[in-house]
C-alpha positions in Angstrom: -18.9 13.9 -6.0 -15.6 13.5 -8.1 -14.9 10.5 -10.4 -12.5 9.0 -7.9 -15.2 9.3 -5.2 -17.7 7.6 -7.4 -15.2 4.8 -8.1 -14.5 4.4 -4.4 -18.2 4.2 -3.7 -18.5 1.5 -6.4 -15.5 -0.6 -5.0 -17.0 -0.5 -1.5 -20.5 -1.4 -2.7 -19.0 -4.3 -4.7 -17.1 -5.5 -1.6 -20.3 -5.3 0.5 -22.3 -7.4 -2.0 -19.6 -10.1 -2.1 -19.4 -10.0 1.7 -23.1 -10.5 1.9 -23.0 -13.7 -0.3 -19.8 -15.1 1.3 -20.3 -13.8 4.9 -19.7 -17.0 6.9 -16.6 -17.9 4.9 -15.1 -14.4 5.4 -15.7 -14.2 9.1 -14.4 -17.7 9.6 -11.1 -16.8 7.9 -10.6 -13.5 9.7 -11.7 -15.1 13.0 -9.2 -17.9 12.7 -6.3 -15.5 12.1 -7.5 -13.4 15.1 -7.7 -16.4 17.4 -4.2 -17.6 16.2 -2.7 -14.2 17.0 -4.3 -14.1 20.5 -3.4 -17.7 21.1 0.3 -17.2 20.3 0.3 -14.0 22.5 -1.4 -16.0 25.4 1.2 -18.8 25.1 4.0 -16.2 25.2 2.6 -14.5 28.4 2.0 -17.8 30.2 5.6 -19.1 29.4 7.1 -15.9 30.7 5.0 -16.1 33.9 5.7 -19.8 34.3 9.4 -19.4 34.0 9.3 -16.2 36.1 11.1 -14.2 33.4 9.0 -10.9 33.6 11.9 -8.8 34.8 14.8 -10.9 33.5 17.1 -10.3 30.6 15.5 -13.2 28.6 12.0 -11.7 28.6 12.8 -9.4 25.7 14.3 -12.0 23.2 11.5 -14.4 24.1 8.9 -11.6 23.4 10.6 -11.0 20.0 10.7 -14.7 19.2 6.9 -15.1 19.8 6.2 -11.9 17.9 8.2 -13.1 14.9 6.4 -16.5 15.1 3.0 -14.7 15.0 4.1 -12.6 12.0 5.4 -15.6 10.1 2.3 -17.7 10.8 -0.4 -15.0 10.3 0.9 -13.0 7.3 0.8 -16.0 4.9 -2.8 -16.6 6.1 -3.7 -12.9 5.4 -2.2 -13.2 1.9 -4.2 -16.5 1.6 -7.4 -14.5 2.3 -6.4 -12.0 -0.5 -5.9 -15.1 -2.7 -9.5 -16.3 -2.0 -10.9 -12.8 -2.5 -9.0 -12.3 -5.8 -10.4 -15.6 -7.0 -13.9 -14.4 -6.1 -13.5 -11.4 -8.4 -12.3 -13.8 -11.1 -15.6 -15.7 -10.7 -14.1 -18.7 -8.9 -15.7 -19.3 -5.5 -13.0 -21.5 -3.8 -13.4 -23.0 -0.3 -11.9 -21.9 3.0 -8.9 -24.2 2.3 -7.7 -21.5 -0.1 -6.5 -19.4 2.8 -3.9 -22.1 3.5 -2.7 -22.0 -0.1 0.7 -20.8 0.8 1.2 -23.5 3.4 0.3 -26.2 0.8 4.0 -26.5 -0.4 7.4 -25.4 0.7 8.0 -23.4 -2.5 4.8 -21.4 -2.1 5.7 -20.6 1.5 9.2 -19.6 0.6 8.0 -17.3 -2.1 5.5 -15.8 0.4 8.3 -15.2 3.0 10.5 -13.6 0.3 7.8 -11.1 -0.5 7.1 -10.4 3.2 10.8 -9.8 4.0 11.2 -7.6 1.0 8.2 -5.4 1.9 9.3 -5.3 5.6 12.8 -4.1 4.5 11.3 -1.3 2.4 9.0 -0.4 5.3 11.9 -0.2 7.7 13.9 2.0 5.3 10.8 4.2 5.0 10.1 4.6 8.8 13.8 4.8 10.0 14.3 8.6 9.4 11.0 9.4 11.3 12.1 7.2 14.2 15.5 9.0 14.3 13.6 12.3 14.2 11.5 11.3 17.2 14.7 10.2 19.1 16.4 13.5 18.3 13.3 15.7 18.9 14.3 16.6 22.5 17.7 17.7 21.3 16.1 19.9 18.5 14.0 21.6 21.2 17.0 22.3 23.4 19.0 23.7 20.4 16.0 26.0 19.4 15.9 27.3 23.0 19.6 28.0 22.9 19.4 29.9 19.6 16.7 32.3 20.7 17.3 34.6 23.7 15.4 34.2 27.0 11.8 35.4 26.8 11.4 34.9 23.1 8.6 32.4 23.5 6.7 33.6 20.4 9.8 33.0 18.1 10.3 29.5 19.7 6.7 28.6 19.2 6.7 29.7 15.5 9.9 27.7 14.9 8.5 24.6 16.5 5.3 25.0 14.4 7.4 25.3 11.2 9.4 22.2 12.2 6.1 20.2 12.8 4.6 21.4 9.5 7.8 20.3 7.6 7.7 17.0 9.4 4.1 16.3 8.5 4.6 17.4 4.9 7.6 15.1 4.5 5.6 12.3 6.2 2.6 12.8 3.8 4.9 12.8 0.7 6.7 9.6 1.9 3.4 7.9 2.6 2.2 8.8 -1.0 5.5 7.4 -2.4 5.2 4.3 -0.3 1.8 3.6 -1.9 3.7 2.4 -5.0 4.0 -0.9 -3.2 0.2 -1.0 -2.5 -0.4 -3.6 -5.3 2.6 -5.9 -4.5 0.6 -8.5 -2.6 -2.2 -8.5 -5.2 0.4 -9.0 -8.0 2.1 -11.8 -6.1 -1.3 -13.5 -5.7 -2.2 -13.1 -9.4 1.2 -14.1 -10.8 3.4 -15.9 -8.2 6.0 -16.8 -10.9 7.3 -13.2 -10.8 10.4 -12.4 -8.8 10.2 -9.9 -5.9 12.0 -7.3 -8.1 9.5 -7.7 -10.9 6.6 -7.6 -8.4 7.9 -4.3 -7.1 8.4 -2.9 -10.6 4.9 -4.0 -11.7 3.4 -2.5 -8.5 5.0 0.8 -9.1 3.7 0.8 -12.8 0.3 -0.3 -11.7 0.0 2.4 -9.0 1.0 5.3 -11.4 -1.5 8.1 -10.9 -3.4 5.9 -8.4 -1.3 6.5 -5.2 -3.5 9.2 -3.8 -6.7 7.4 -4.8 -5.5 4.3 -2.9 -4.6 6.4 0.1 -8.1 7.9 0.1 -9.6 4.4 -0.1 -7.6 3.4 3.0 -8.6 6.5 4.9 -12.2 6.0 4.1 -12.2 3.0 6.5 -10.8 5.0 9.4 -14.3 5.4 11.1 -14.8 1.6 11.0 -11.3 1.0 12.4 -11.8 3.5 15.2 -15.1 2.0 16.2 -13.7 -1.6 16.0 -10.6 -0.7 18.0 -12.0 1.4 20.8 -15.7 0.5 21.1 -16.5 -2.9 19.5 -13.5 -5.2 18.9 -15.7 -8.0 17.6 -16.4 -5.9 14.5 -12.9 -6.5 13.3 -13.9 -10.2 12.7 -17.5 -9.7 11.8 -17.3 -6.7 9.4 -14.2 -4.4 9.3 -11.4 -6.7 8.2 -13.5 -8.7 5.5 -14.8 -5.4 4.2 -11.4 -3.8 3.9 -9.8 -6.9 2.2 -12.6 -7.2 -0.3 -12.5 -3.5 -1.1 -8.7 -3.9 -1.7 -9.3 -6.7 -4.1 -12.0 -4.8 -5.9 -9.9 -1.6 -6.3 -6.9 -3.4 -7.7 -8.9 -5.7 -10.0 -10.3 -2.5 -11.5 -6.8 -0.9 -11.9 -5.4 -4.1 -13.4 -8.3 -4.2 -16.0 -7.6 -0.6 -16.8 -3.9 -1.4 -17.3 -4.7 -4.3 -19.8 -5.7 -7.2 -17.6 -3.5 -10.3 -16.8 -1.2 -9.6 -19.7 0.1 -6.6 -17.8 1.6 -9.0 -15.2 3.6 -11.0 -17.8 6.9 -10.3 -19.5 4.9 -9.7 -22.7 3.2 -6.9 -20.8 6.6 -5.1 -20.3 7.3 -5.4 -24.0 3.9 -4.0 -25.0 4.3 -1.2 -22.5 7.7 -0.3 -24.1 6.2 -0.4 -27.6 3.3 1.8 -26.6 5.7 4.3 -24.9 8.0 4.4 -28.0 5.0 4.9 -30.3 3.7 7.7 -28.1 7.1 9.4 -28.3 7.2 9.0 -32.1 3.7 10.4 -32.4 4.6 13.3 -30.2 7.7 14.0 -32.3 5.6 13.8 -35.5 3.0 16.2 -34.1 5.8 18.6 -33.0 7.4 18.5 -36.5 4.0 19.3 -38.1 3.4 22.2 -35.7 6.9 23.5 -36.3 6.5 23.2 -40.0 3.1 25.0 -39.9 4.7 27.8 -37.8 7.5 28.2 -40.3 5.0 28.5 -43.2 2.9 31.1 -41.3 6.1 33.1 -40.6 7.1 33.1 -44.3 3.5 34.1 -45.3 3.5 37.0 -42.8 6.9 38.1 -44.1 5.7 38.1 -47.7 2.5 40.0 -46.8 4.5 42.6 -45.0 6.8 43.1 -48.0 3.8 43.4 -50.3 2.2 46.0 -48.1 5.5 48.0 -47.9 
């Protein structure tokens, strides 16, 4: 097993051990959010049926209104669970009330919504080209069929396979690039005084050379997600969601420690990072000068020896 695989195994085992000792608290928090989501959805369906708006013009805006309400109620609670989990890794076992931390004051909630809207805007920018591609896909098929003559089915198939391969490659690259925001919520929880711009910058720095590892960590939960989604929905509350969220906190706590701890998330951390980078550049230049100097000496010595032989 590779080093990243060993690390992933460690993060997940650490998450399991913390889940074992905080099991009822974790399932209560995830269960509460799940019930809230289903409750808001049930209210939406009942209101539409009661007002007989199933096939009317107003059903779509009403659906959107309730969906937005669900997002703006549940997402701060999810971030609150991450807050509780991060505190667990810091050695502070706070109560269930911690999940309502961002509802404790208007300033906290506003900061939370700023982060959510900023991340949502970036996600829309990321997904928009792929949505356009899916809309234009039938036109692409028609244009490919027009380019090739009738009966050239093999050429059409090869072209379509090439288009699909390019599409999947671009999608994979974009997902890896989007993983630079993977640490944004964690950084916000650790240091809420930072602006959204600073959080995004810190997340990008924190995820340097860690994007692919974080993607592999997410994909490692795919079996549990499939089982929970298609076969046993109750597992979302009783195992899958708490397990994923604790593993997320474990992974990013390790990465932060590797980057220098909490100082990395402060303005002083930026200054230290600049100083380290400049020192590394100076050291590289010094090494290069020494190497160049040694090469010049060797060239002179070889020239003198050639003259002496001649």
